[in-house]
C-alpha positions in Angstrom: 14.6 10.1 22.0 12.6 7.6 20.7 14.2 5.1 18.7 14.8 6.5 14.6 13.1 4.7 11.9 12.9 4.3 8.1 9.5 5.0 8.3 7.6 5.4 11.6 4.0 4.0 10.6 3.6 3.9 14.7 3.4 7.4 16.0 2.1 8.5 12.6 -0.9 6.3 13.2 -1.1 7.3 17.1 -1.6 10.9 15.4 -4.5 10.0 13.2 -5.6 7.4 15.7 -9.4 8.4 16.4 -10.1 9.1 12.8 -8.6 5.4 11.6 -10.1 3.4 14.4 -13.5 4.7 13.4 -13.0 4.1 9.1 -12.0 1.2 9.8 -14.8 0.4 12.6 -17.6 1.5 10.3 -16.2 -1.2 7.5 -16.1 -3.6 10.0 -20.0 -2.8 11.1 -21.2 -2.8 7.9 -19.2 -5.7 6.4 -18.6 -4.2 3.7 -15.3 -5.9 3.1 -15.3 -6.0 -0.7 -16.5 -3.1 -3.0 -17.9 -1.0 -0.1 -18.7 2.8 -0.5 -15.5 3.7 0.9 -13.9 2.3 -2.3 -15.9 4.6 -4.5 -15.5 7.3 -2.1 -12.0 7.0 -1.9 -11.7 7.0 -5.7 -13.7 10.0 -6.1 -11.8 11.9 -3.5 -8.2 11.2 -4.9 -9.7 11.8 -8.9 -10.5 15.4 -7.4 -7.4 16.0 -5.3 -5.3 15.2 -8.7 -7.9 17.0 -11.2 -8.2 13.5 -13.3 -11.4 12.3 -14.7 -10.6 8.9 -13.6 -9.5 6.8 -10.7 -9.4 2.9 -10.8 -8.2 1.4 -8.1 -5.8 -1.8 -7.7 -4.7 -4.3 -5.3 -1.3 -3.1 -5.5 1.3 -0.7 -7.2 2.3 -3.3 -9.7 -1.1 -4.5 -10.8 -1.5 -1.3 -11.6 1.4 -0.7 -14.2 0.6 -4.3 -15.5 -3.2 -3.5 -16.1 -2.5 -0.4 -17.8 0.1 -1.9 -20.3 -2.4 -4.4 -20.9 -5.3 -1.9 -21.8 -2.9 -0.1 -24.2 -2.9 -3.7 -26.8 0.4 -4.2 -27.6 1.2 -7.2 -29.2 4.4 -10.0 -27.9 7.7 -8.5 -28.9 6.8 -4.6 -28.4 9.0 -3.0 -26.9 8.8 -0.5 -23.8 11.1 1.8 -22.6 12.3 2.3 -18.9 14.7 3.5 -16.7 17.8 1.0 -15.9 18.1 2.6 -11.9 14.4 1.6 -10.6 12.4 -1.1 -8.8 12.1 -3.9 -11.1 8.6 -3.8 -11.4 8.6 -1.5 -13.9 10.4 -3.9 -16.0 8.7 -7.1 -14.5 5.4 -6.1 -15.6 6.8 -6.1 -19.3 8.3 -9.0 -19.4 5.5 -11.1 -18.0 3.1 -9.5 -20.5 5.1 -10.6 -23.0 6.9 -7.5 -23.9 10.2 -6.7 -24.3 11.7 -4.3 -21.7 14.3 -1.8 -23.3 16.5 0.0 -20.2 17.7 3.8 -20.6 19.8 5.1 -18.7 19.2 8.1 -16.4 20.4 11.7 -15.4 23.1 11.2 -12.8 21.7 14.5 -10.5 17.9 13.8 -10.7 18.1 9.9 -10.8 15.4 9.9 -13.2 15.1 8.5 -17.1 17.4 10.8 -19.5 15.8 12.2 -22.3 18.3 11.5 -24.4 19.1 8.0 -23.3 15.3 7.4 -24.0 16.2 8.9 -27.6 18.5 7.0 -28.5 16.7 3.7 -27.6 13.4 4.3 -29.5 13.3 1.8 -32.1 10.4 0.7 -34.9 9.1 -1.3 -32.1 8.7 0.7 -29.5 5.6 1.1 -28.3 5.6 2.8 -25.0 7.7 4.9 -22.5 7.5 4.1 -18.8 9.1 7.0 -16.8 9.3 6.6 -13.1 9.2 9.7 -10.9 12.1 8.0 -8.7 12.2 8.9 -4.8 9.5 11.9 -5.0 10.3 14.1 -8.1 8.9 14.0 -11.7 10.8 12.9 -14.6 10.6 15.5 -17.4 8.0 15.1 -18.9 7.5 17.7 -21.2 10.2 17.1 -23.6 9.1 12.8 -23.1 5.7 14.1 -24.2 7.1 15.5 -27.2 9.4 12.8 -27.9 6.4 10.7 -27.6 4.1 12.3 -29.9 6.9 12.7 -32.5 7.0 8.4 -32.9 3.0 7.8 -31.5 4.4 5.8 -28.3 2.4 5.7 -25.3 3.6 7.5 -21.9 2.6 5.3 -19.1 3.9 7.0 -15.7 5.2 5.2 -12.7 4.1 7.9 -10.0 4.4 5.2 -7.3 7.0 7.1 -5.2 5.7 10.7 -6.0 2.2 11.1 -5.3 1.5 15.0 -5.2 4.5 16.0 -6.7 3.9 18.9 -9.0 5.6 18.9 -12.4 6.0 22.7 -13.9 5.8 23.2 -17.9 7.5 25.7 -19.4 3.8 27.9 -19.8 4.2 27.9 -15.6 1.0 25.4 -15.7 1.5 22.3 -13.3 -0.2 18.9 -13.3 0.2 16.4 -10.8 2.6 12.8 -11.0 0.4 10.3 -12.6 -1.8 12.6 -14.5 0.4 13.6 -17.3 1.1 11.3 -19.7 -2.0 9.0 -21.1 -1.7 6.7 -18.2 -0.3 7.2 -14.4 0.1 4.8 -11.8 0.6 4.1 -8.2 1.1 1.9 -4.7 -0.7 2.5 -1.9 2.0 0.2 -0.4 2.2 1.4 3.9 5.7 3.4 3.2 4.5 5.3 0.1 3.5 8.7 1.2 0.2 7.8 0.7 0.3 4.1 2.4 -2.4 2.0 3.2 -2.1 -0.8 5.9 -1.5 -3.5 3.7 -1.3 -3.7 -0.5 -3.2 -1.1 -2.8 -2.6 0.8 -5.5 -4.4 3.0 -8.2 -4.4 4.0 -11.8 -5.1 7.4 -13.3 -6.3 8.6 -16.7 -8.4 11.3 -18.4 -8.7 9.3 -21.2 -12.4 7.4 -21.1 -11.9 4.9 -23.2 -9.0 3.3 -21.7 -10.6 4.0 -18.1 -13.6 1.9 -19.3 -11.1 -0.5 -20.9 -8.8 -0.6 -17.3 -11.8 -1.3 -15.1 -12.9 -3.7 -17.0 -9.4 -5.8 -16.8 -8.9 -5.6 -13.1 -12.2 -7.0 -13.2 -11.8 -10.4 -14.7 -12.5 -8.7 -18.1 -15.9 -8.0 -17.1 -17.8 -5.0 -17.7 -21.2 -7.0 -17.2 -21.7 -9.3 -15.0 -20.3 -12.7 -15.6 -19.8 -11.6 -19.7 -15.9 -11.8 -19.9 -15.1 -9.7 -23.4 -11.1 -9.7 -22.7 -8.6 -11.6 -20.8 -8.8 -9.6 -17.1 -7.2 -9.9 -14.3 -8.5 -9.5 -10.1 -7.2 -6.4 -8.3 -9.0 -4.7 -6.3 -8.2 -2.4 -3.3 -10.4 -3.6 -0.5 -12.9 -1.4 1.8 -10.8 -1.3 4.8 -7.5 0.0 2.8 -9.8 2.2 1.1 -11.2 3.5 4.5 -7.4 4.0 5.9 -6.2 5.9 2.4 -9.7 8.0 2.5 -8.6 9.3 6.2 -4.6 9.6 5.4 -5.4 11.7 1.8 -6.8 14.6 4.5 -3.9 15.0 5.7 -1.6 14.1 2.4 -0.8 17.9 2.2 0.5 18.3 5.4 2.4 15.1 4.9 4.1 16.2 2.3 4.9 19.3 4.2 6.9 17.7 6.8 8.6 15.7 4.5 9.9 18.8 2.9 10.9 20.2 5.8 13.4 17.4 7.3 14.8 17.2 3.7 15.5 21.3 3.9 17.0 19.9 7.2 19.2 17.4 5.8 20.1 19.7 2.8 21.4 22.5 4.9 23.3 20.2 7.4 25.2 18.4 4.6 25.5 22.0 2.7 29.4 22.1 3.5 29.9 18.0 3.4 31.9 18.0 -0.1 31.5 13.9 0.7 28.0 14.1 0.2 26.0 15.0 -2.8 22.1 16.3 -2.1 19.5 14.9 -3.7 18.7 17.4 -6.9 15.8 19.8 -6.7 14.5 19.9 -10.3 13.4 23.8 -11.9 10.5 21.6 -13.3 9.2 19.3 -10.5 8.3 19.5 -6.7 9.4 16.8 -4.4 7.3 15.1 -2.2 10.3 13.0 -1.1 9.5 9.5 -0.6 13.5 8.8 0.0 16.0 11.1 0.8 18.2 9.9 -1.0 22.3 10.9 -0.9 25.1 10.2 -3.3 27.7 9.4 -1.1 31.4 10.5 -2.7 35.3 9.5 -1.6 34.0 7.2 1.4 32.9 3.7 0.8 28.7 3.7 1.1 28.3 0.3 2.4 30.8 0.8 5.0 29.0 4.1 5.9 25.8 2.2 6.0 27.0 0.0 8.3 28.4 2.8 10.8 25.1 4.5 11.3 22.9 1.0 11.6 25.6 0.9 14.5 24.8 4.0 16.1 21.2 3.4 15.6 20.5 4.9 12.2 18.5 3.0 9.5 19.8 3.9 6.0 18.8 1.6 2.9 20.3 1.6 -0.5 17.7 1.7 -3.1 18.7 0.6 -5.9 22.0 -1.9 -5.4 21.6 -3.4 -8.8 20.5 -1.5 -12.2 18.1 -3.6 -14.4 20.4 -4.4 -17.1 22.8 -6.2 -14.7 19.9 -8.2 -13.0 20.3 -12.0 -13.7 16.3 -12.5 -14.8 16.7 -9.5 -17.3 20.0 -10.6 -19.1 20.0 -9.2 -22.3 23.2 -9.6 -24.6 22.8 -6.5 -26.1 23.5 -4.8 -22.5 27.0 -4.9 -20.9 28.4 -3.3 -18.1 29.4 0.2 -18.3 26.8 0.5 -21.0 24.8 2.6 -18.5 27.3 4.7 -16.6 24.9 7.0 -14.7 22.8 4.2 -13.7 26.0 2.3 -12.5 27.6 4.9 -10.8 24.2 5.7 -8.9 23.7 2.2 -7.7 27.1 1.9 -6.6 26.6 4.9 -4.3 23.1 6.1 -3.5 22.0 6.2 0.0 18.9 6.6 1.7 18.3 8.0 5.3 15.3 8.0 7.8 12.8 10.2 5.8 8.9 10.2 7.0 6.4 12.3 8.7 7.5 12.4 12.5 11.1 12.7 12.4 11.4 15.2 15.6 14.3 18.0 15.8 16.2 15.7 18.0 16.0 12.9 15.7 17.1 15.0 12.6 20.5 16.6 14.7 21.7 13.3 15.9 21.3 11.8 12.2 22.4 14.4 10.4 25.8 15.3 13.2 26.6 11.5 12.8 26.9 11.0 9.0 28.9 14.4 9.0 31.3 12.9 11.7 31.4 9.7 10.2 32.1 10.9 6.8 33.5 14.8 7.1 35.5 15.3 4.0 37.1 11.3 4.8 38.6 9.5 1.6 38.5 5.5 2.3 37.1 4.8 -1.0 
């Protein structure tokens, strides 16, 4: 059995090596390293795959979120609601722009933002909501969109972990993560479901005016060369990364299926283990399993993680500290205990290896080891 990795990019590369090597070599041969045709080709292909009018490539997923918020014309002190249980970038860009991050608790089962918590967090200063489609499953967007409409709020989706996930509306229609709100953002960090070989990101929208504005902001606020109509940034996807993504996009549906099969295997193996709660599958969303995240019950999560490490199985904690308890985002309005679901999840979540190249042998070893270690024990 080959060594188990959280994300096995080496094996994935070997499977598509001729395609990747040829795509990168083409960029080098043509020396079109910045704004080469690969960037345009990938943007068009991704827009078609997502069924969205505009894809604006960026330097990374954090830039995508920042540019999206910059395009909304928000003012200093305006409030933006984000989930309390998420990666820091969601609140980070809000704070960097002089806006006020307001955190809302999440649903304990889906681990995505709670609609009731969002409703309670809205004030006259609220201007936008940034739902995060955490771990590969959409937040419950239909009631969130209705709530935003009632309060005249923008919705900017953080779809960095959920590209390809589909939200299922009550009438049966479907939309892919990142194409549901006013703007969607994603990351192409190498470990993402659609990842490049460096940094990269993108913004999605069906709004022509927002797209034009975001494109300009990403290019130094410039529409006509050397004429800067607004304050912008320098954020672009380079041609080599676009070439890699163009190849991997053609395999993304296959990759999603492989992740879902691995998740199904985990679900079956842990179904009778009362010390583990498997990821919830919401009726309103498909799940693309950027992470396979367990909730560890009646057992010390960190002890289990160390035991797995000793057995040659990597496991990660995403995320050990909710936003309201982060030193950089300390707010006198919030105290420990105010966000019970987020605080509970931070204490018990554990993500197992999840990628496109997990073998039957690896999955058997991982699940048998977890069940042997934790079983029905109670050492918490």
